[in-house]
N, CA, C and O atoms as a GROMACS GRO file, in nm:
protein
  596
    1MET      N    1   0.079  -0.128  -0.018
    1MET     CA    2  -0.018   0.020   0.000
    1MET      C    3   0.093   0.116   0.041
    1MET      O    4   0.166   0.130   0.139
    2PRO      N    5   0.076   0.179  -0.084
    2PRO     CA    6   0.169   0.300  -0.100
    2PRO      C    7   0.102   0.424   0.042
    2PRO      O    8   0.002   0.428   0.114
    3CYS      N    9   0.257   0.532   0.016
    3CYS     CA   10   0.181   0.618   0.162
    3CYS      C   11   0.150   0.718   0.126
    3CYS      O   12   0.245   0.785   0.085
    4PRO      N   13   0.014   0.784   0.120
    4PRO     CA   14   0.026   0.904   0.057
    4PRO      C   15   0.089   0.981   0.125
    4PRO      O   16   0.116   0.979   0.245
    5GLU      N   17   0.125   1.087   0.009
    5GLU     CA   18   0.190   1.169   0.093
    5GLU      C   19   0.100   1.299   0.196
    5GLU      O   20  -0.010   1.351   0.175
    6GLY      N   21   0.208   1.324   0.321
    6GLY     CA   22   0.208   1.434   0.365
    6GLY      C   23   0.196   1.358   0.483
    6GLY      O   24   0.173   1.412   0.591
    7SER      N   25   0.221   1.140   0.457
    7SER     CA   26   0.148   1.058   0.533
    7SER      C   27   0.294   1.128   0.677
    7SER      O   28   0.400   1.188   0.661
    8GLU      N   29   0.220   1.077   0.807
    8GLU     CA   30   0.374   1.032   0.909
    8GLU      C   31   0.412   0.935   0.948
    8GLU      O   32   0.341   0.880   1.032
    9TYR      N   33   0.504   0.887   0.916
    9TYR     CA   34   0.656   0.754   0.980
    9TYR      C   35   0.630   0.785   1.121
    9TYR      O   36   0.621   0.872   1.208
   10ILE      N   37   0.622   0.611   1.080
   10ILE     CA   38   0.632   0.591   1.287
   10ILE      C   39   0.862   0.519   1.261
   10ILE      O   40   0.925   0.491   1.160
   11ARG      N   41   0.892   0.520   1.372
   11ARG     CA   42   1.052   0.492   1.380
   11ARG      C   43   1.070   0.516   1.541
   11ARG      O   44   1.090   0.602   1.626
   12ILE      N   45   1.037   0.282   1.506
   12ILE     CA   46   1.046   0.229   1.617
   12ILE      C   47   1.217   0.229   1.692
   12ILE      O   48   1.321   0.178   1.649
   13ILE      N   49   1.193   0.296   1.798
   13ILE     CA   50   1.318   0.261   1.872
   13ILE      C   51   1.376   0.188   1.969
   13ILE      O   52   1.287   0.106   1.990
   14LYS      N   53   1.456   0.163   2.036
   14LYS     CA   54   1.472   0.038   2.157
   14LYS      C   55   1.477   0.131   2.283
   14LYS      O   56   1.534   0.237   2.310
   15TYR      N   57   1.401   0.056   2.343
   15TYR     CA   58   1.446   0.144   2.491
   15TYR      C   59   1.580   0.164   2.537
   15TYR      O   60   1.600   0.256   2.616
   16GLU      N   61   1.685   0.082   2.497
   16GLU     CA   62   1.840   0.046   2.510
   16GLU      C   63   1.859   0.233   2.473
   16GLU      O   64   1.923   0.297   2.556
   17ARG      N   65   1.805   0.305   2.355
   17ARG     CA   66   1.848   0.372   2.346
   17ARG      C   67   1.855   0.510   2.395
   17ARG      O   68   1.926   0.602   2.357
   18TYR      N   69   1.730   0.504   2.530
   18TYR     CA   70   1.782   0.563   2.576
   18TYR      C   71   1.876   0.627   2.657
   18TYR      O   72   1.899   0.549   2.750
   19ASP      N   73   1.944   0.728   2.670
   19ASP     CA   74   2.038   0.745   2.748
   19ASP      C   75   2.025   0.805   2.881
   19ASP      O   76   2.035   0.927   2.884
   20HIS      N   77   2.002   0.734   3.011
   20HIS     CA   78   1.944   0.762   3.137
   20HIS      C   79   2.032   0.896   3.182
   20HIS      O   80   1.996   1.002   3.234
   21ARG      N   81   2.180   0.839   3.134
   21ARG     CA   82   2.256   0.957   3.237
   21ARG      C   83   2.286   1.118   3.123
   21ARG      O   84   2.383   1.190   3.144
   22LEU      N   85   2.184   1.146   3.010
   22LEU     CA   86   2.182   1.225   2.885
   22LEU      C   87   2.052   1.330   2.943
   22LEU      O   88   2.046   1.452   2.947
   23LYS      N   89   1.941   1.207   2.990
   23LYS     CA   90   1.816   1.197   2.966
   23LYS      C   91   1.751   1.226   2.823
   23LYS      O   92   1.666   1.315   2.821
   24ARG      N   93   1.774   1.175   2.726
   24ARG     CA   94   1.737   1.199   2.616
   24ARG      C   95   1.762   1.052   2.505
   24ARG      O   96   1.804   0.945   2.548
   25ILE      N   97   1.731   1.072   2.382
   25ILE     CA   98   1.768   0.928   2.295
   25ILE      C   99   1.826   0.949   2.242
   25ILE      O  100   1.826   1.062   2.194
   26ALA      N  101   1.948   0.832   2.196
   26ALA     CA  102   2.013   0.880   2.134
   26ALA      C  103   1.998   0.880   1.988
   26ALA      O  104   1.906   0.831   1.922
   27SER      N  105   2.115   0.948   1.943
   27SER     CA  106   2.120   0.912   1.724
   27SER      C  107   2.091   0.843   1.728
   27SER      O  108   1.995   0.810   1.660
   28LEU      N  109   2.149   0.765   1.811
   28LEU     CA  110   2.185   0.608   1.719
   28LEU      C  111   2.071   0.536   1.714
   28LEU      O  112   2.058   0.422   1.669
   29ALA      N  113   1.978   0.615   1.767
   29ALA     CA  114   1.872   0.513   1.730
   29ALA      C  115   1.773   0.567   1.581
   29ALA      O  116   1.664   0.513   1.565
   30PHE      N  117   1.801   0.632   1.518
   30PHE     CA  118   1.850   0.710   1.375
   30PHE      C  119   1.905   0.736   1.269
   30PHE      O  120   1.909   0.831   1.191
   31ARG      N  121   1.990   0.539   1.285
   31ARG     CA  122   2.128   0.569   1.160
   31ARG      C  123   2.109   0.438   1.101
   31ARG      O  124   2.058   0.336   1.147
   32ASN      N  125   2.183   0.473   0.945
   32ASN     CA  126   2.149   0.376   0.860
   32ASN      C  127   2.202   0.221   0.876
   32ASN      O  128   2.286   0.200   0.964
   33TYR      N  129   2.154   0.107   0.792
   33TYR     CA  130   2.153   0.007   0.868
   33TYR      C  131   2.120  -0.073   0.720
   33TYR      O  132   2.001  -0.089   0.691
   34LYS      N  133   2.236  -0.128   0.617
   34LYS     CA  134   2.262  -0.233   0.580
   34LYS      C  135   2.166  -0.150   0.446
   34LYS      O  136   2.108  -0.226   0.369
   35GLY      N  137   2.151   0.010   0.418
   35GLY     CA  138   2.140   0.100   0.314
   35GLY      C  139   2.021   0.141   0.327
   35GLY      O  140   1.951   0.162   0.228
   36GLY      N  141   1.974   0.162   0.465
   36GLY     CA  142   1.813   0.221   0.447
   36GLY      C  143   1.837   0.255   0.609
   36GLY      O  144   1.928   0.214   0.681
   37ILE      N  145   1.698   0.366   0.653
   37ILE     CA  146   1.660   0.367   0.789
   37ILE      C  147   1.579   0.292   0.774
   37ILE      O  148   1.580   0.278   0.652
   38SER      N  149   1.486   0.214   0.822
   38SER     CA  150   1.309   0.172   0.824
   38SER      C  151   1.286   0.259   0.909
   38SER      O  152   1.337   0.293   1.017
   39VAL      N  153   1.164   0.307   0.819
   39VAL     CA  154   1.069   0.318   0.899
   39VAL      C  155   0.883   0.291   0.900
   39VAL      O  156   0.851   0.174   0.878
   40LEU      N  157   0.813   0.351   0.914
   40LEU     CA  158   0.674   0.231   0.882
   40LEU      C  159   0.533   0.368   0.847
   40LEU      O  160   0.541   0.463   0.925
   41CYS      N  161   0.462   0.374   0.783
   41CYS     CA  162   0.357   0.397   0.694
   41CYS      C  163   0.227   0.402   0.807
   41CYS      O  164   0.145   0.317   0.841
   42LYS      N  165   0.252   0.555   0.849
   42LYS     CA  166   0.177   0.518   0.938
   42LYS      C  167  -0.037   0.502   0.885
   42LYS      O  168  -0.135   0.449   0.937
   43ASN      N  169  -0.018   0.556   0.800
   43ASN     CA  170  -0.169   0.566   0.726
   43ASN      C  171  -0.164   0.384   0.642
   43ASN      O  172  -0.258   0.327   0.588
   44CYS      N  173  -0.078   0.354   0.652
   44CYS     CA  174  -0.056   0.221   0.621
   44CYS      C  175  -0.137   0.100   0.730
   44CYS      O  176  -0.219   0.010   0.722
   45ILE      N  177  -0.051   0.169   0.837
   45ILE     CA  178  -0.083   0.075   0.968
   45ILE      C  179  -0.279   0.060   0.993
   45ILE      O  180  -0.347  -0.041   1.014
   46GLU      N  181  -0.309   0.163   0.984
   46GLU     CA  182  -0.388   0.236   1.049
   46GLU      C  183  -0.537   0.194   0.972
   46GLU      O  184  -0.658   0.209   0.993
   47ASN      N  185  -0.445   0.129   0.868
   47ASN     CA  186  -0.559   0.080   0.784
   47ASN      C  187  -0.547  -0.037   0.681
   47ASN      O  188  -0.608  -0.063   0.577
   48GLY      N  189  -0.437  -0.106   0.756
   48GLY     CA  190  -0.458  -0.277   0.816
   48GLY      C  191  -0.494  -0.365   0.815
   48GLY      O  192  -0.613  -0.368   0.785
   49ASP      N  193  -0.451  -0.454   0.834
   49ASP     CA  194  -0.543  -0.610   0.902
   49ASP      C  195  -0.483  -0.541   1.077
   49ASP      O  196  -0.566  -0.589   1.155
   50ILE      N  197  -0.421  -0.490   1.128
   50ILE     CA  198  -0.322  -0.467   1.244
   50ILE      C  199  -0.361  -0.336   1.289
   50ILE      O  200  -0.276  -0.252   1.261
   51PRO      N  201  -0.457  -0.293   1.348
   51PRO     CA  202  -0.465  -0.068   1.291
   51PRO      C  203  -0.406  -0.036   1.385
   51PRO      O  204  -0.379   0.084   1.376
   52SER      N  205  -0.351  -0.105   1.525
   52SER     CA  206  -0.281  -0.001   1.620
   52SER      C  207  -0.132   0.001   1.590
   52SER      O  208  -0.076  -0.106   1.567
   53VAL      N  209  -0.051   0.137   1.590
   53VAL     CA  210   0.095   0.129   1.641
   53VAL      C  211   0.136  -0.040   1.669
   53VAL      O  212   0.177  -0.138   1.606
   54CYS      N  213   0.085   0.012   1.850
   54CYS     CA  214   0.159  -0.100   1.877
   54CYS      C  215   0.153  -0.223   1.909
   54CYS      O  216   0.228  -0.276   1.991
   55GLU      N  217   0.036  -0.295   1.829
   55GLU     CA  218  -0.017  -0.472   1.806
   55GLU      C  219   0.112  -0.434   1.679
   55GLU      O  220   0.225  -0.478   1.703
   56HIS      N  221   0.096  -0.373   1.578
   56HIS     CA  222   0.184  -0.346   1.455
   56HIS      C  223   0.297  -0.415   1.488
   56HIS      O  224   0.347  -0.519   1.445
   57ILE      N  225   0.324  -0.344   1.564
   57ILE     CA  226   0.531  -0.293   1.582
   57ILE      C  227   0.538  -0.423   1.706
   57ILE      O  228   0.659  -0.436   1.728
   58ARG      N  229   0.476  -0.504   1.777
   58ARG     CA  230   0.442  -0.622   1.862
   58ARG      C  231   0.472  -0.787   1.761
   58ARG      O  232   0.548  -0.883   1.775
   59ALA      N  233   0.341  -0.739   1.640
   59ALA     CA  234   0.289  -0.833   1.545
   59ALA      C  235   0.472  -0.916   1.488
   59ALA      O  236   0.546  -1.013   1.506
   60LEU      N  237   0.459  -0.804   1.424
   60LEU     CA  238   0.577  -0.766   1.314
   60LEU      C  239   0.728  -0.724   1.326
   60LEU      O  240   0.795  -0.756   1.228
   61TYR      N  241   0.776  -0.677   1.400
   61TYR     CA  242   0.909  -0.638   1.451
   61TYR      C  243   0.967  -0.699   1.616
   61TYR      O  244   1.027  -0.631   1.699
   62PRO      N  245   0.936  -0.811   1.626
   62PRO     CA  246   1.015  -0.896   1.778
   62PRO      C  247   1.076  -0.873   1.788
   62PRO      O  248   1.106  -0.909   1.902
   63ASN      N  249   1.232  -0.769   1.704
   63ASN     CA  250   1.332  -0.818   1.755
   63ASN      C  251   1.383  -0.657   1.700
   63ASN      O  252   1.497  -0.619   1.723
   64ALA      N  253   1.317  -0.601   1.651
   64ALA     CA  254   1.311  -0.460   1.633
   64ALA      C  255   1.251  -0.358   1.757
   64ALA      O  256   1.218  -0.240   1.748
   65HIS      N  257   1.250  -0.437   1.861
   65HIS     CA  258   1.154  -0.346   1.958
   65HIS      C  259   1.178  -0.426   2.151
   65HIS      O  260   1.177  -0.546   2.175
   66SER      N  261   1.193  -0.345   2.225
   66SER     CA  262   1.205  -0.364   2.334
   66SER      C  263   1.091  -0.326   2.444
   66SER      O  264   1.053  -0.211   2.423
   67GLU      N  265   1.036  -0.375   2.535
   67GLU     CA  266   0.980  -0.357   2.574
   67GLU      C  267   1.015  -0.206   2.739
   67GLU      O  268   1.086  -0.237   2.834
   68PRO      N  269   0.951  -0.069   2.731
   68PRO     CA  270   0.802  -0.066   2.590
   68PRO      C  271   0.861   0.005   2.481
   68PRO      O  272   0.971   0.058   2.470
   69ILE      N  273   0.764  -0.004   2.404
   69ILE     CA  274   0.805   0.061   2.278
   69ILE      C  275   0.772   0.149   2.285
   69ILE      O  276   0.670   0.197   2.335
   70ILE      N  277   0.881   0.204   2.219
   70ILE     CA  278   0.881   0.381   2.201
   70ILE      C  279   0.943   0.344   2.030
   70ILE      O  280   1.023   0.273   1.970
   71PHE      N  281   0.802   0.486   2.000
   71PHE     CA  282   0.855   0.511   1.852
   71PHE      C  283   0.856   0.692   1.876
   71PHE      O  284   0.829   0.756   1.977
   72TRP      N  285   0.902   0.742   1.732
   72TRP     CA  286   0.889   0.862   1.669
   72TRP      C  287   0.816   0.879   1.530
   72TRP      O  288   0.824   0.847   1.411
   73GLU      N  289   0.730   0.959   1.636
   73GLU     CA  290   0.569   0.988   1.480
   73GLU      C  291   0.627   1.112   1.371
   73GLU      O  292   0.580   1.225   1.386
   74MET      N  293   0.720   1.088   1.272
   74MET     CA  294   0.800   1.169   1.166
   74MET      C  295   0.646   1.249   1.128
   74MET      O  296   0.537   1.191   1.132
   75ASP      N  297   0.661   1.379   1.095
   75ASP     CA  298   0.644   1.428   0.980
   75ASP      C  299   0.689   1.436   0.889
   75ASP      O  300   0.759   1.537   0.884
   76ALA      N  301   0.690   1.338   0.741
   76ALA     CA  302   0.784   1.334   0.693
   76ALA      C  303   0.776   1.496   0.548
   76ALA      O  304   0.850   1.551   0.466
   77GLU      N  305   0.681   1.502   0.582
   77GLU     CA  306   0.658   1.622   0.491
   77GLU      C  307   0.741   1.743   0.495
   77GLU      O  308   0.816   1.777   0.404
   78SER      N  309   0.725   1.800   0.599
   78SER     CA  310   0.840   1.900   0.699
   78SER      C  311   0.958   1.848   0.678
   78SER      O  312   1.009   1.918   0.590
   79ILE      N  313   1.050   1.744   0.716
   79ILE     CA  314   1.106   1.710   0.750
   79ILE      C  315   1.243   1.702   0.598
   79ILE      O  316   1.360   1.736   0.584
   80ALA      N  317   1.113   1.624   0.498
   80ALA     CA  318   1.193   1.626   0.320
   80ALA      C  319   1.141   1.799   0.306
   80ALA      O  320   1.158   1.824   0.187
   81ASN      N  321   1.092   1.912   0.370
   81ASN     CA  322   1.091   2.010   0.294
   81ASN      C  323   1.232   2.058   0.366
   81ASN      O  324   1.332   2.090   0.302
   82ILE      N  325   1.223   2.058   0.506
   82ILE     CA  326   1.330   2.078   0.561
   82ILE      C  327   1.493   2.042   0.562
   82ILE      O  328   1.592   2.108   0.595
   83GLU      N  329   1.482   1.961   0.530
   83GLU     CA  330   1.605   1.860   0.526
   83GLU      C  331   1.732   1.846   0.376
   83GLU      O  332   1.852   1.826   0.354
   84SER      N  333   1.573   1.882   0.286
   84SER     CA  334   1.627   1.831   0.067
   84SER      C  335   1.657   1.643   0.117
   84SER      O  336   1.764   1.581   0.115
   85LEU      N  337   1.470   1.579   0.170
   85LEU     CA  338   1.493   1.466   0.154
   85LEU      C  339   1.402   1.384   0.040
   85LEU      O  340   1.392   1.273  -0.014
   86ASP      N  341   1.353   1.496   0.043
   86ASP     CA  342   1.232   1.453  -0.103
   86ASP      C  343   1.222   1.335  -0.217
   86ASP      O  344   1.320   1.314  -0.289
   87GLY      N  345   1.171   1.302  -0.224
   87GLY     CA  346   1.260   1.162  -0.300
   87GLY      C  347   1.315   1.023  -0.209
   87GLY      O  348   1.310   0.911  -0.259
   88CYS      N  349   1.360   1.043  -0.092
   88CYS     CA  350   1.394   0.942  -0.036
   88CYS      C  351   1.322   0.841   0.014
   88CYS      O  352   1.376   0.731   0.016
   89PHE      N  353   1.202   0.854   0.060
   89PHE     CA  354   1.187   0.774   0.162
   89PHE      C  355   1.126   0.624   0.030
   89PHE      O  356   1.068   0.666  -0.070
   90PHE      N  357   1.139   0.524   0.037
   90PHE     CA  358   1.104   0.454  -0.069
   90PHE      C  359   1.037   0.262   0.037
   90PHE      O  360   1.076   0.210   0.142
   91PRO      N  361   0.951   0.230  -0.044
   91PRO     CA  362   0.870   0.078   0.023
   91PRO      C  363   0.928   0.011   0.030
   91PRO      O  364   1.030   0.046  -0.030
   92GLU      N  365   0.942  -0.113   0.084
   92GLU     CA  366   1.028  -0.164   0.104
   92GLU      C  367   0.983  -0.302   0.209
   92GLU      O  368   1.011  -0.325   0.326
   93LYS      N  369   0.908  -0.372   0.116
   93LYS     CA  370   0.868  -0.472   0.239
   93LYS      C  371   0.972  -0.566   0.309
   93LYS      O  372   1.068  -0.616   0.251
   94SER      N  373   0.934  -0.587   0.471
   94SER     CA  374   0.979  -0.660   0.566
   94SER      C  375   1.034  -0.795   0.580
   94SER      O  376   0.951  -0.882   0.551
   95THR      N  377   1.128  -0.831   0.610
   95THR     CA  378   1.186  -0.922   0.617
   95THR      C  379   1.027  -0.976   0.667
   95THR      O  380   0.980  -1.002   0.556
   96SER      N  381   0.919  -1.008   0.764
   96SER     CA  382   0.844  -1.034   0.827
   96SER      C  383   0.754  -0.963   0.712
   96SER      O  384   0.647  -0.972   0.772
   97GLY      N  385   0.731  -0.920   0.629
   97GLY     CA  386   0.631  -0.964   0.517
   97GLY      C  387   0.587  -0.840   0.533
   97GLY      O  388   0.468  -0.851   0.503
   98ASP      N  389   0.608  -0.724   0.562
   98ASP     CA  390   0.490  -0.620   0.593
   98ASP      C  391   0.496  -0.502   0.534
   98ASP      O  392   0.592  -0.426   0.546
   99ILE      N  393   0.369  -0.472   0.450
   99ILE     CA  394   0.410  -0.374   0.309
   99ILE      C  395   0.394  -0.190   0.405
   99ILE      O  396   0.397  -0.070   0.377
  100CYS      N  397   0.382  -0.250   0.484
  100CYS     CA  398   0.388  -0.085   0.600
  100CYS      C  399   0.560  -0.051   0.608
  100CYS      O  400   0.585   0.068   0.630
  101HIS      N  401   0.654  -0.125   0.595
  101HIS     CA  402   0.796  -0.039   0.613
  101HIS      C  403   0.862   0.008   0.459
  101HIS      O  404   0.880  -0.045   0.350
  102TYR      N  405   0.880   0.113   0.507
  102TYR     CA  406   0.950   0.194   0.320
  102TYR      C  407   1.127   0.206   0.429
  102TYR      O  408   1.139   0.144   0.535
  103ASP      N  409   1.208   0.269   0.387
  103ASP     CA  410   1.326   0.321   0.408
  103ASP      C  411   1.362   0.429   0.339
  103ASP      O  412   1.324   0.475   0.231
  104ILE      N  413   1.434   0.459   0.412
  104ILE     CA  414   1.511   0.650   0.341
  104ILE      C  415   1.643   0.611   0.344
  104ILE      O  416   1.722   0.604   0.438
  105LYS      N  417   1.656   0.584   0.215
  105LYS     CA  418   1.730   0.654   0.160
  105LYS      C  419   1.859   0.741   0.094
  105LYS      O  420   1.842   0.863   0.090
  106LYS      N  421   1.966   0.697   0.049
  106LYS     CA  422   1.972   0.887   0.031
  106LYS      C  423   2.016   0.965   0.127
  106LYS      O  424   2.024   1.084   0.098
  107LEU      N  425   2.062   0.918   0.288
  107LEU     CA  426   2.077   0.954   0.406
  107LEU      C  427   2.185   0.922   0.464
  107LEU      O  428   2.176   0.821   0.535
  108ASN      N  429   2.314   0.987   0.457
  108ASN     CA  430   2.475   0.992   0.460
  108ASN      C  431   2.438   0.955   0.620
  108ASN      O  432   2.320   0.976   0.648
  109ASP      N  433   2.518   0.905   0.726
  109ASP     CA  434   2.497   0.956   0.903
  109ASP      C  435   2.500   0.997   0.942
  109ASP      O  436   2.440   0.966   1.045
  110LYS      N  437   2.589   1.176   0.946
  110LYS     CA  438   2.576   1.312   0.902
  110LYS      C  439   2.475   1.392   0.900
  110LYS      O  440   2.490   1.504   0.948
  111LEU      N  441   2.356   1.356   0.848
  111LEU     CA  442   2.284   1.361   0.797
  111LEU      C  443   2.198   1.379   0.838
  111LEU      O  444   2.128   1.480   0.841
  112ALA      N  445   2.177   1.185   0.919
  112ALA     CA  446   2.039   1.103   0.976
  112ALA      C  447   2.066   1.195   1.083
  112ALA      O  448   1.968   1.266   1.103
  113LYS      N  449   2.185   1.225   1.178
  113LYS     CA  450   2.196   1.289   1.289
  113LYS      C  451   2.151   1.413   1.300
  113LYS      O  452   2.120   1.469   1.406
  114LYS      N  453   2.146   1.461   1.182
  114LYS     CA  454   2.130   1.666   1.187
  114LYS      C  455   1.919   1.635   1.192
  114LYS      O  456   1.829   1.702   1.243
  115VAL      N  457   1.918   1.485   1.099
  115VAL     CA  458   1.709   1.512   1.096
  115VAL      C  459   1.693   1.502   1.281
  115VAL      O  460   1.643   1.573   1.368
  116PHE      N  461   1.764   1.374   1.275
  116PHE     CA  462   1.743   1.302   1.429
  116PHE      C  463   1.717   1.466   1.600
  116PHE      O  464   1.637   1.502   1.686
  117ASP      N  465   1.873   1.503   1.534
  117ASP     CA  466   1.876   1.596   1.713
  117ASP      C  467   1.826   1.775   1.647
  117ASP      O  468   1.850   1.888   1.689
  118THR      N  469   1.760   1.730   1.543
  118THR     CA  470   1.680   1.850   1.449
  118THR      C  471   1.551   1.831   1.513
  118THR      O  472   1.497   1.892   1.605
  119HIS      N  473   1.511   1.717   1.432
  119HIS     CA  474   1.338   1.688   1.470
  119HIS      C  475   1.292   1.549   1.539
  119HIS      O  476   1.212   1.469   1.490
  120CYS      N  477   1.353   1.538   1.654
  120CYS     CA  478   1.315   1.378   1.723
  120CYS      C  479   1.291   1.450   1.871
  120CYS      O  480   1.385   1.447   1.950
  121LYS      N  481   1.184   1.506   1.904
  121LYS     CA  482   1.192   1.659   2.028
  121LYS      C  483   1.052   1.541   2.090
  121LYS      O  484   0.994   1.470   2.008
  122GLU      N  485   1.021   1.538   2.217
  122GLU     CA  486   0.973   1.470   2.307
  122GLU      C  487   0.857   1.490   2.289
  122GLU      O  488   0.778   1.406   2.331
  123VAL      N  489   0.808   1.611   2.220
  123VAL     CA  490   0.668   1.585   2.146
  123VAL      C  491   0.590   1.480   2.043
  123VAL      O  492   0.473   1.456   2.017
  124ASN      N  493   0.733   1.425   1.997
  124ASN     CA  494   0.701   1.348   1.905
  124ASN      C  495   0.720   1.216   1.862
  124ASN      O  496   0.702   1.140   1.767
  125LEU      N  497   0.781   1.229   2.022
  125LEU     CA  498   0.781   1.039   2.036
  125LEU      C  499   0.684   0.977   2.160
  125LEU      O  500   0.628   1.044   2.247
  126PHE      N  501   0.682   0.859   2.147
  126PHE     CA  502   0.571   0.744   2.180
  126PHE      C  503   0.560   0.688   2.289
  126PHE      O  504   0.650   0.737   2.356
  127ILE      N  505   0.500   0.607   2.358
  127ILE     CA  506   0.514   0.482   2.397
  127ILE      C  507   0.405   0.368   2.425
  127ILE      O  508   0.291   0.413   2.409
  128CYS      N  509   0.406   0.276   2.449
  128CYS     CA  510   0.309   0.178   2.407
  128CYS      C  511   0.314   0.155   2.546
  128CYS      O  512   0.413   0.122   2.611
  129CYS      N  513   0.195   0.175   2.588
  129CYS     CA  514   0.161   0.190   2.776
  129CYS      C  515   0.069   0.082   2.773
  129CYS      O  516  -0.037   0.128   2.730
  130ALA      N  517   0.054  -0.071   2.803
  130ALA     CA  518  -0.096  -0.116   2.874
  130ALA      C  519  -0.219  -0.104   2.735
  130ALA      O  520  -0.338  -0.072   2.740
  131GLY      N  521  -0.142  -0.138   2.630
  131GLY     CA  522  -0.248  -0.078   2.584
  131GLY      C  523  -0.254   0.001   2.455
  131GLY      O  524  -0.279  -0.022   2.336
  132ASN      N  525  -0.217   0.117   2.542
  132ASN     CA  526  -0.249   0.259   2.503
  132ASN      C  527  -0.130   0.322   2.399
  132ASN      O  528  -0.041   0.254   2.349
  133VAL      N  529  -0.143   0.411   2.387
  133VAL     CA  530  -0.041   0.462   2.330
  133VAL      C  531  -0.029   0.663   2.437
  133VAL      O  532  -0.113   0.752   2.457
  134VAL      N  533   0.094   0.649   2.468
  134VAL     CA  534   0.134   0.737   2.546
  134VAL      C  535   0.217   0.882   2.510
  134VAL      O  536   0.322   0.862   2.449
  135PRO      N  537   0.201   0.957   2.526
  135PRO     CA  538   0.301   1.075   2.531
  135PRO      C  539   0.408   0.982   2.614
  135PRO      O  540   0.377   0.906   2.706
  136PHE      N  541   0.553   1.007   2.556
  136PHE     CA  542   0.661   1.005   2.626
  136PHE      C  543   0.731   1.089   2.701
  136PHE      O  544   0.805   1.154   2.627
  137SER      N  545   0.738   1.109   2.772
  137SER     CA  546   0.755   1.229   2.918
  137SER      C  547   0.919   1.155   2.948
  137SER      O  548   0.923   1.032   2.955
  138ILE      N  549   1.048   1.236   2.964
  138ILE     CA  550   1.171   1.200   3.062
  138ILE      C  551   1.169   1.154   3.134
  138ILE      O  552   1.246   1.061   3.155
  139LYS      N  553   1.004   1.227   3.284
  139LYS     CA  554   0.997   1.176   3.341
  139LYS      C  555   0.942   1.044   3.378
  139LYS      O  556   0.962   0.980   3.481
  140GLN      N  557   0.855   1.010   3.256
  140GLN     CA  558   0.819   0.819   3.269
  140GLN      C  559   0.976   0.752   3.220
  140GLN      O  560   1.029   0.649   3.261
  141MET      N  561   1.010   0.819   3.149
  141MET     CA  562   1.118   0.700   3.152
  141MET      C  563   1.232   0.665   3.255
  141MET      O  564   1.289   0.557   3.267
  142GLU      N  565   1.254   0.803   3.342
  142GLU     CA  566   1.350   0.752   3.431
  142GLU      C  567   1.253   0.680   3.571
  142GLU      O  568   1.289   0.596   3.653
  143SER      N  569   1.153   0.734   3.560
  143SER     CA  570   1.099   0.631   3.634
  143SER      C  571   1.079   0.463   3.635
  143SER      O  572   1.097   0.400   3.739
  144LEU      N  573   1.052   0.420   3.549
  144LEU     CA  574   1.131   0.310   3.413
  144LEU      C  575   1.185   0.240   3.493
  144LEU      O  576   1.145   0.161   3.579
  145HIS      N  577   1.370   0.305   3.427
  145HIS     CA  578   1.492   0.331   3.448
  145HIS      C  579   1.496   0.278   3.640
  145HIS      O  580   1.567   0.181   3.666
  146ALA      N  581   1.433   0.336   3.737
  146ALA     CA  582   1.459   0.335   3.863
  146ALA      C  583   1.374   0.190   3.874
  146ALA      O  584   1.442   0.106   3.932
  147MET      N  585   1.250   0.143   3.834
  147MET     CA  586   1.200   0.023   3.839
  147MET      C  587   1.282  -0.106   3.816
  147MET      O  588   1.282  -0.202   3.893
  148ALA      N  589   1.354  -0.096   3.697
  148ALA     CA  590   1.393  -0.140   3.637
  148ALA      C  591   1.502  -0.186   3.750
  148ALA      O  592   1.473  -0.298   3.792
  149SER      N  593   1.615  -0.132   3.809
  149SER     CA  594   1.745  -0.114   3.834
  149SER      C  595   1.731  -0.173   3.966
  149SER      O  596   1.829  -0.183   4.040
   0.00000   0.00000   0.00000
């Protein structure tokens, strides 16, 4: 299913990428792997067989996430306009068969870090919690860290 223009993309972020010392997500959460950066088309997920972002990730990406699931909701259009990424989002079925999977290509690690540092803000981050999507917060991450320690 093609991702409509102006759609948002989802980037799965492993819990381990949260740096408790610096109280932020590390930019390593948005790096090239095998020639691209994996993202999911939110519109495709919402209109698919598993319309919940959290359940979609759990079902199709068991090795790409940790609990709690954290994801970045990317406004691809504004990022593309600002960072010259127009035409960099390519549909590519995942190894799990997910048709909502895209790769961001033509993006070197330096530009990926710039995009991440500029656009990945707390307001665009979410956590899957007890079947619901809740806004990400530093306070919540610190509480989770304290419980795990």
